[in-house]
Each structure stands twice: as C-alpha cells, then as structure tokens.
Biopython code that builds the backbone (N, CA, C, O; Angstrom):
import numpy as np
from Bio.PDB.StructureBuilder import StructureBuilder

atoms = [
    (1, "MET", "N", (41.569, 75.322, 38.634)),
    (1, "MET", "CA", (42.844, 75.660, 39.218)),
    (1, "MET", "C", (43.528, 74.362, 39.654)),
    (1, "MET", "O", (42.884, 73.388, 40.044)),
    (2, "LEU", "N", (44.827, 74.392, 39.571)),
    (2, "LEU", "CA", (45.624, 73.240, 39.984)),
    (2, "LEU", "C", (46.156, 73.448, 41.397)),
    (2, "LEU", "O", (46.361, 74.579, 41.836)),
    (3, "LEU", "N", (46.371, 72.371, 42.084)),
    (3, "LEU", "CA", (46.880, 72.409, 43.450)),
    (3, "LEU", "C", (48.403, 72.341, 43.418)),
    (3, "LEU", "O", (48.985, 71.469, 42.774)),
    (4, "ARG", "N", (49.033, 73.263, 44.115)),
    (4, "ARG", "CA", (50.495, 73.242, 44.191)),
    (4, "ARG", "C", (50.948, 71.958, 44.886)),
    (4, "ARG", "O", (50.242, 71.434, 45.748)),
    (5, "GLN", "N", (52.120, 71.454, 44.512)),
    (5, "GLN", "CA", (52.597, 70.199, 45.097)),
    (5, "GLN", "C", (53.338, 70.386, 46.410)),
    (5, "GLN", "O", (53.483, 69.428, 47.169)),
    (6, "ASP", "N", (53.805, 71.581, 46.697)),
    (6, "ASP", "CA", (54.640, 71.810, 47.881)),
    (6, "ASP", "C", (53.862, 72.409, 49.053)),
    (6, "ASP", "O", (54.426, 73.152, 49.856)),
    (7, "ILE", "N", (52.580, 72.092, 49.153)),
    (7, "ILE", "CA", (51.751, 72.718, 50.186)),
    (7, "ILE", "C", (51.671, 71.859, 51.445)),
    (7, "ILE", "O", (51.961, 70.663, 51.429)),
    (8, "ASP", "N", (51.272, 72.501, 52.519)),
    (8, "ASP", "CA", (50.959, 71.816, 53.767)),
    (8, "ASP", "C", (49.486, 71.403, 53.668)),
    (8, "ASP", "O", (48.595, 72.250, 53.726)),
    (9, "ILE", "N", (49.241, 70.121, 53.522)),
    (9, "ILE", "CA", (47.886, 69.613, 53.305)),
    (9, "ILE", "C", (46.957, 69.974, 54.461)),
    (9, "ILE", "O", (45.794, 70.305, 54.235)),
    (10, "ILE", "N", (47.450, 69.915, 55.682)),
    (10, "ILE", "CA", (46.615, 70.230, 56.855)),
    (10, "ILE", "C", (46.172, 71.692, 56.808)),
    (10, "ILE", "O", (45.001, 71.989, 57.045)),
    (11, "LYS", "N", (47.086, 72.600, 56.508)),
    (11, "LYS", "CA", (46.730, 74.020, 56.417)),
    (11, "LYS", "C", (45.762, 74.271, 55.263)),
    (11, "LYS", "O", (44.848, 75.089, 55.372)),
    (12, "PHE", "N", (45.974, 73.559, 54.163)),
    (12, "PHE", "CA", (45.063, 73.685, 53.032)),
    (12, "PHE", "C", (43.648, 73.282, 53.441)),
    (12, "PHE", "O", (42.693, 74.000, 53.148)),
    (13, "LEU", "N", (43.507, 72.149, 54.112)),
    (13, "LEU", "CA", (42.180, 71.689, 54.526)),
    (13, "LEU", "C", (41.564, 72.605, 55.580)),
    (13, "LEU", "O", (40.341, 72.733, 55.643)),
    (14, "GLN", "N", (42.380, 73.238, 56.400)),
    (14, "GLN", "CA", (41.865, 74.230, 57.355)),
    (14, "GLN", "C", (41.278, 75.424, 56.616)),
    (14, "GLN", "O", (40.257, 75.978, 57.024)),
    (15, "GLN", "N", (41.927, 75.814, 55.533)),
    (15, "GLN", "CA", (41.389, 76.913, 54.724)),
    (15, "GLN", "C", (40.097, 76.486, 54.029)),
    (15, "GLN", "O", (39.158, 77.273, 53.912)),
    (16, "VAL", "N", (40.057, 75.252, 53.576)),
    (16, "VAL", "CA", (38.837, 74.745, 52.932)),
    (16, "VAL", "C", (37.662, 74.857, 53.891)),
    (16, "VAL", "O", (36.554, 75.184, 53.467)),
    (17, "LYS", "N", (37.879, 74.595, 55.170)),
    (17, "LYS", "CA", (36.806, 74.709, 56.175)),
    (17, "LYS", "C", (36.248, 76.125, 56.256)),
    (17, "LYS", "O", (35.091, 76.318, 56.628)),
    (18, "ARG", "N", (37.060, 77.105, 55.913)),
    (18, "ARG", "CA", (36.627, 78.499, 55.969)),
    (18, "ARG", "C", (35.809, 78.908, 54.749)),
    (18, "ARG", "O", (35.187, 79.970, 54.748)),
    (19, "CYS", "N", (35.804, 78.079, 53.720)),
    (19, "CYS", "CA", (35.090, 78.404, 52.491)),
    (19, "CYS", "C", (33.578, 78.370, 52.718)),
    (19, "CYS", "O", (33.078, 77.624, 53.559)),
    (20, "ARG", "N", (32.869, 79.187, 51.958)),
    (20, "ARG", "CA", (31.426, 79.309, 52.121)),
    (20, "ARG", "C", (30.635, 78.194, 51.441)),
    (20, "ARG", "O", (29.516, 77.881, 51.847)),
    (21, "ASP", "N", (31.219, 77.602, 50.414)),
    (21, "ASP", "CA", (30.502, 76.596, 49.645)),
    (21, "ASP", "C", (31.427, 75.422, 49.357)),
    (21, "ASP", "O", (32.538, 75.364, 49.883)),
    (22, "GLU", "N", (30.982, 74.496, 48.536)),
    (22, "GLU", "CA", (31.744, 73.296, 48.238)),
    (22, "GLU", "C", (33.067, 73.606, 47.544)),
    (22, "GLU", "O", (33.154, 74.514, 46.717)),
    (23, "VAL", "N", (34.076, 72.845, 47.892)),
    (23, "VAL", "CA", (35.376, 72.872, 47.220)),
    (23, "VAL", "C", (35.605, 71.446, 46.726)),
    (23, "VAL", "O", (35.655, 70.504, 47.516)),
    (24, "LEU", "N", (35.741, 71.304, 45.420)),
    (24, "LEU", "CA", (35.847, 69.979, 44.820)),
    (24, "LEU", "C", (37.255, 69.709, 44.324)),
    (24, "LEU", "O", (37.881, 70.559, 43.690)),
    (25, "PHE", "N", (37.742, 68.519, 44.621)),
    (25, "PHE", "CA", (38.993, 68.009, 44.079)),
    (25, "PHE", "C", (38.585, 67.060, 42.972)),
    (25, "PHE", "O", (37.924, 66.052, 43.224)),
    (26, "GLU", "N", (38.977, 67.378, 41.737)),
    (26, "GLU", "CA", (38.575, 66.584, 40.584)),
    (26, "GLU", "C", (39.801, 65.917, 39.969)),
    (26, "GLU", "O", (40.752, 66.586, 39.565)),
    (27, "THR", "N", (39.762, 64.587, 39.906)),
    (27, "THR", "CA", (40.892, 63.839, 39.356)),
    (27, "THR", "C", (40.821, 63.822, 37.834)),
    (27, "THR", "O", (39.800, 64.170, 37.241)),
    (28, "THR", "N", (41.914, 63.415, 37.220)),
    (28, "THR", "CA", (41.958, 63.320, 35.763)),
    (28, "THR", "C", (41.035, 62.218, 35.245)),
    (28, "THR", "O", (40.662, 62.225, 34.072)),
    (29, "GLU", "N", (40.666, 61.275, 36.107)),
    (29, "GLU", "CA", (39.747, 60.202, 35.721)),
    (29, "GLU", "C", (38.288, 60.631, 35.831)),
    (29, "GLU", "O", (37.389, 59.876, 35.458)),
    (30, "GLY", "N", (38.047, 61.841, 36.341)),
    (30, "GLY", "CA", (36.686, 62.347, 36.463)),
    (30, "GLY", "C", (36.054, 62.171, 37.827)),
    (30, "GLY", "O", (34.890, 62.523, 38.016)),
    (31, "ASP", "N", (36.797, 61.633, 38.783)),
    (31, "ASP", "CA", (36.266, 61.497, 40.141)),
    (31, "ASP", "C", (36.247, 62.862, 40.817)),
    (31, "ASP", "O", (37.111, 63.702, 40.567)),
    (32, "ARG", "N", (35.257, 63.073, 41.672)),
    (32, "ARG", "CA", (35.135, 64.331, 42.407)),
    (32, "ARG", "C", (35.028, 64.058, 43.896)),
    (32, "ARG", "O", (34.228, 63.233, 44.338)),
    (33, "LEU", "N", (35.844, 64.762, 44.657)),
    (33, "LEU", "CA", (35.769, 64.682, 46.119)),
    (33, "LEU", "C", (35.365, 66.049, 46.647)),
    (33, "LEU", "O", (36.014, 67.050, 46.346)),
    (34, "ASN", "N", (34.308, 66.094, 47.425)),
    (34, "ASN", "CA", (33.898, 67.334, 48.060)),
    (34, "ASN", "C", (34.743, 67.492, 49.319)),
    (34, "ASN", "O", (34.528, 66.785, 50.303)),
    (35, "LEU", "N", (35.696, 68.410, 49.295)),
    (35, "LEU", "CA", (36.647, 68.541, 50.399)),
    (35, "LEU", "C", (36.050, 69.139, 51.663)),
    (35, "LEU", "O", (36.752, 69.294, 52.661)),
    (36, "THR", "N", (34.772, 69.477, 51.637)),
    (36, "THR", "CA", (34.119, 69.900, 52.873)),
    (36, "THR", "C", (33.602, 68.679, 53.645)),
    (36, "THR", "O", (33.143, 68.803, 54.781)),
    (37, "SER", "N", (33.681, 67.508, 53.022)),
    (37, "SER", "CA", (33.276, 66.248, 53.655)),
    (37, "SER", "C", (34.472, 65.605, 54.351)),
    (37, "SER", "O", (35.554, 65.517, 53.772)),
    (38, "THR", "N", (34.285, 65.163, 55.571)),
    (38, "THR", "CA", (35.362, 64.528, 56.325)),
    (38, "THR", "C", (35.833, 63.249, 55.643)),
    (38, "THR", "O", (37.036, 62.995, 55.584)),
    (39, "LEU", "N", (34.923, 62.452, 55.135)),
    (39, "LEU", "CA", (35.308, 61.228, 54.438)),
    (39, "LEU", "C", (36.127, 61.553, 53.182)),
    (39, "LEU", "O", (37.134, 60.897, 52.913)),
    (40, "SER", "N", (35.708, 62.539, 52.433)),
    (40, "SER", "CA", (36.454, 62.944, 51.239)),
    (40, "SER", "C", (37.827, 63.494, 51.605)),
    (40, "SER", "O", (38.793, 63.282, 50.872)),
    (41, "GLN", "N", (37.923, 64.190, 52.720)),
    (41, "GLN", "CA", (39.222, 64.697, 53.170)),
    (41, "GLN", "C", (40.165, 63.539, 53.482)),
    (41, "GLN", "O", (41.360, 63.611, 53.195)),
    (42, "TYR", "N", (39.635, 62.486, 54.063)),
    (42, "TYR", "CA", (40.441, 61.300, 54.372)),
    (42, "TYR", "C", (40.986, 60.686, 53.084)),
    (42, "TYR", "O", (42.172, 60.368, 53.001)),
    (43, "VAL", "N", (40.131, 60.521, 52.090)),
    (43, "VAL", "CA", (40.549, 59.972, 50.802)),
    (43, "VAL", "C", (41.557, 60.917, 50.143)),
    (43, "VAL", "O", (42.562, 60.469, 49.591)),
    (44, "PHE", "N", (41.288, 62.209, 50.203)),
    (44, "PHE", "CA", (42.189, 63.210, 49.629)),
    (44, "PHE", "C", (43.579, 63.125, 50.266)),
    (44, "PHE", "O", (44.587, 63.212, 49.564)),
    (45, "CYS", "N", (43.640, 62.959, 51.571)),
    (45, "CYS", "CA", (44.937, 62.852, 52.255)),
    (45, "CYS", "C", (45.709, 61.626, 51.783)),
    (45, "CYS", "O", (46.934, 61.666, 51.670)),
    (46, "SER", "N", (45.002, 60.550, 51.512)),
    (46, "SER", "CA", (45.658, 59.352, 50.978)),
    (46, "SER", "C", (46.241, 59.632, 49.598)),
    (46, "SER", "O", (47.359, 59.214, 49.294)),
    (47, "ILE", "N", (45.495, 60.327, 48.781)),
    (47, "ILE", "CA", (45.969, 60.695, 47.439)),
    (47, "ILE", "C", (47.124, 61.688, 47.542)),
    (47, "ILE", "O", (48.110, 61.578, 46.813)),
    (48, "ALA", "N", (47.002, 62.647, 48.439)),
    (48, "ALA", "CA", (48.003, 63.712, 48.565)),
    (48, "ALA", "C", (49.363, 63.187, 48.992)),
    (48, "ALA", "O", (50.381, 63.838, 48.755)),
    (49, "SER", "N", (49.392, 62.026, 49.613)),
    (49, "SER", "CA", (50.678, 61.459, 50.021)),
    (49, "SER", "C", (51.452, 60.902, 48.824)),
    (49, "SER", "O", (52.601, 60.481, 48.959)),
    (50, "HIS", "N", (50.812, 60.904, 47.657)),
    (50, "HIS", "CA", (51.440, 60.459, 46.403)),
    (50, "HIS", "C", (51.196, 61.521, 45.331)),
    (50, "HIS", "O", (50.302, 61.356, 44.500)),
    (51, "PRO", "N", (51.974, 62.607, 45.334)),
    (51, "PRO", "CA", (51.728, 63.724, 44.410)),
    (51, "PRO", "C", (51.665, 63.323, 42.935)),
    (51, "PRO", "O", (51.014, 64.007, 42.145)),
    (52, "GLU", "N", (52.319, 62.244, 42.557)),
    (52, "GLU", "CA", (52.274, 61.825, 41.156)),
    (52, "GLU", "C", (50.857, 61.460, 40.724)),
    (52, "GLU", "O", (50.572, 61.439, 39.527)),
    (53, "TYR", "N", (49.965, 61.172, 41.669)),
    (53, "TYR", "CA", (48.583, 60.831, 41.349)),
    (53, "TYR", "C", (47.691, 62.051, 41.166)),
    (53, "TYR", "O", (46.596, 61.933, 40.616)),
    (54, "TRP", "N", (48.136, 63.216, 41.614)),
    (54, "TRP", "CA", (47.247, 64.371, 41.534)),
    (54, "TRP", "C", (47.841, 65.581, 40.831)),
    (54, "TRP", "O", (47.320, 66.686, 40.980)),
    (55, "THR", "N", (48.904, 65.408, 40.077)),
    (55, "THR", "CA", (49.543, 66.552, 39.430)),
    (55, "THR", "C", (48.621, 67.289, 38.464)),
    (55, "THR", "O", (48.727, 68.511, 38.354)),
    (56, "ASP", "N", (47.734, 66.614, 37.770)),
    (56, "ASP", "CA", (46.835, 67.279, 36.829)),
    (56, "ASP", "C", (45.409, 67.384, 37.339)),
    (56, "ASP", "O", (44.506, 67.759, 36.591)),
    (57, "SER", "N", (45.201, 67.058, 38.597)),
    (57, "SER", "CA", (43.870, 67.174, 39.182)),
    (57, "SER", "C", (43.584, 68.636, 39.505)),
    (57, "SER", "O", (44.502, 69.422, 39.734)),
    (58, "THR", "N", (42.314, 68.986, 39.520)),
    (58, "THR", "CA", (41.941, 70.386, 39.710)),
    (58, "THR", "C", (41.136, 70.593, 40.984)),
    (58, "THR", "O", (40.536, 69.670, 41.534)),
    (59, "ILE", "N", (41.150, 71.835, 41.427)),
    (59, "ILE", "CA", (40.321, 72.282, 42.547)),
    (59, "ILE", "C", (39.300, 73.254, 41.975)),
    (59, "ILE", "O", (39.655, 74.204, 41.277)),
    (60, "THR", "N", (38.040, 73.010, 42.274)),
    (60, "THR", "CA", (36.961, 73.877, 41.810)),
    (60, "THR", "C", (36.173, 74.361, 43.013)),
    (60, "THR", "O", (35.741, 73.560, 43.842)),
    (61, "CYS", "N", (35.989, 75.659, 43.108)),
    (61, "CYS", "CA", (35.181, 76.243, 44.181)),
    (61, "CYS", "C", (33.819, 76.627, 43.620)),
    (61, "CYS", "O", (33.741, 77.336, 42.617)),
    (62, "LYS", "N", (32.761, 76.174, 44.247)),
    (62, "LYS", "CA", (31.407, 76.519, 43.807)),
    (62, "LYS", "C", (31.143, 78.015, 43.976)),
    (62, "LYS", "O", (30.444, 78.622, 43.165)),
    (63, "ASN", "N", (31.700, 78.602, 45.028)),
    (63, "ASN", "CA", (31.594, 80.040, 45.266)),
    (63, "ASN", "C", (32.923, 80.659, 44.820)),
    (63, "ASN", "O", (33.964, 80.353, 45.401)),
    (64, "THR", "N", (32.905, 81.506, 43.821)),
    (64, "THR", "CA", (34.147, 82.060, 43.273)),
    (64, "THR", "C", (34.938, 82.859, 44.306)),
    (64, "THR", "O", (36.155, 82.988, 44.171)),
    (65, "GLU", "N", (34.293, 83.388, 45.315)),
    (65, "GLU", "CA", (35.002, 84.132, 46.366)),
    (65, "GLU", "C", (35.905, 83.213, 47.189)),
    (65, "GLU", "O", (36.873, 83.678, 47.792)),
    (66, "ASP", "N", (35.605, 81.944, 47.218)),
    (66, "ASP", "CA", (36.405, 80.988, 47.985)),
    (66, "ASP", "C", (37.806, 80.811, 47.403)),
    (66, "ASP", "O", (38.725, 80.413, 48.119)),
    (67, "TYR", "N", (37.978, 81.100, 46.130)),
    (67, "TYR", "CA", (39.312, 81.006, 45.537)),
    (67, "TYR", "C", (40.301, 81.935, 46.257)),
    (67, "TYR", "O", (41.487, 81.622, 46.356)),
    (68, "GLN", "N", (39.813, 83.066, 46.756)),
    (68, "GLN", "CA", (40.666, 84.011, 47.483)),
    (68, "GLN", "C", (41.245, 83.371, 48.742)),
    (68, "GLN", "O", (42.396, 83.629, 49.096)),
    (69, "LEU", "N", (40.463, 82.548, 49.414)),
    (69, "LEU", "CA", (40.938, 81.873, 50.627)),
    (69, "LEU", "C", (42.002, 80.829, 50.315)),
    (69, "LEU", "O", (42.843, 80.517, 51.158)),
    (70, "LEU", "N", (41.960, 80.295, 49.105)),
    (70, "LEU", "CA", (42.852, 79.199, 48.738)),
    (70, "LEU", "C", (43.977, 79.631, 47.807)),
    (70, "LEU", "O", (44.721, 78.787, 47.307)),
    (71, "THR", "N", (44.106, 80.897, 47.575)),
    (71, "THR", "CA", (45.064, 81.405, 46.587)),
    (71, "THR", "C", (46.510, 80.965, 46.835)),
    (71, "THR", "O", (47.262, 80.798, 45.875)),
    (72, "ASP", "N", (46.914, 80.775, 48.069)),
    (72, "ASP", "CA", (48.285, 80.343, 48.372)),
    (72, "ASP", "C", (48.539, 78.884, 47.991)),
    (72, "ASP", "O", (49.688, 78.442, 47.956)),
    (73, "TYR", "N", (47.487, 78.148, 47.709)),
    (73, "TYR", "CA", (47.597, 76.718, 47.444)),
    (73, "TYR", "C", (47.328, 76.332, 45.991)),
    (73, "TYR", "O", (47.508, 75.178, 45.601)),
    (74, "LEU", "N", (46.898, 77.304, 45.201)),
    (74, "LEU", "CA", (46.475, 77.030, 43.832)),
    (74, "LEU", "C", (47.270, 77.825, 42.810)),
    (74, "LEU", "O", (47.871, 78.855, 43.118)),
    (75, "TYR", "N", (47.255, 77.314, 41.584)),
    (75, "TYR", "CA", (47.814, 78.070, 40.456)),
    (75, "TYR", "C", (47.026, 77.701, 39.207)),
    (75, "TYR", "O", (46.375, 76.658, 39.152)),
    (76, "GLU", "N", (47.093, 78.569, 38.210)),
    (76, "GLU", "CA", (46.374, 78.316, 36.964)),
    (76, "GLU", "C", (47.237, 77.538, 35.996)),
    (76, "GLU", "O", (48.456, 77.705, 35.952)),
    (77, "ARG", "N", (46.601, 76.701, 35.235)),
    (77, "ARG", "CA", (47.293, 75.918, 34.211)),
    (77, "ARG", "C", (47.765, 76.870, 33.120)),
    (77, "ARG", "O", (47.020, 77.756, 32.702)),
    (78, "ASN", "N", (49.010, 76.690, 32.654)),
    (78, "ASN", "CA", (49.521, 77.502, 31.561)),
    (78, "ASN", "C", (48.774, 77.181, 30.287)),
    (78, "ASN", "O", (48.512, 76.019, 29.977)),
    (79, "ALA", "N", (48.436, 78.216, 29.557)),
    (79, "ALA", "CA", (47.673, 78.027, 28.311)),
    (79, "ALA", "C", (48.528, 77.503, 27.192)),
    (79, "ALA", "O", (48.034, 77.292, 26.085)),
]
sb = StructureBuilder()
sb.init_structure("model")
sb.init_model(0)
sb.init_chain("A")
sb.init_seg("    ")
for serial, (resi, resn, name, xyz) in enumerate(atoms, 1):
    if name == "N":
        sb.init_residue(resn, " ", resi, " ")
    sb.init_atom(name, np.array(xyz, "f"), 0.0, 1.0, " ", f" {name:<3s}", serial, name[0])
structure = sb.get_structure()
C-alpha cells in the first residue's frame, strides 16, 4: 500500500502505535524502516518532510488486520 501525501504524520504514527505487529515503510531503494521503532520514526519524519522522496514508497503491515487501523492514510497502487 502507498502512503497518501496529504496526511498528518503525527496522527499516522499514533495509529501505527495501535497496530499489533510491525509496520514497515519501504523505500524504492529497498530500505525498510520499522515504524514501531522510535529511531525509525525519527528517520521517517525527516523523509516525510520531503514528499518527493517517498511518493512510491510502500507501507507493509505484518499483521493484515493492522491495515484497517491505517486505512485513512493508505491507498492501493493503480494496476
């Protein structure tokens, strides 16, 4: 799933805290940030301040039920 560009990053990360398992931010270069980690959240916030760097990056939830918590912040790539 892709992350919407017009989101409130703080609210998004608050929702991530409610998730049961890992939520990964994966860049187009193959880097992965576990957004349940405070250090990764810090790096993510730096990236998020420049949306042009994360337009094609994806969010992956290890627990599929966690996608429901993040549904307001994500969208699927058009086929």
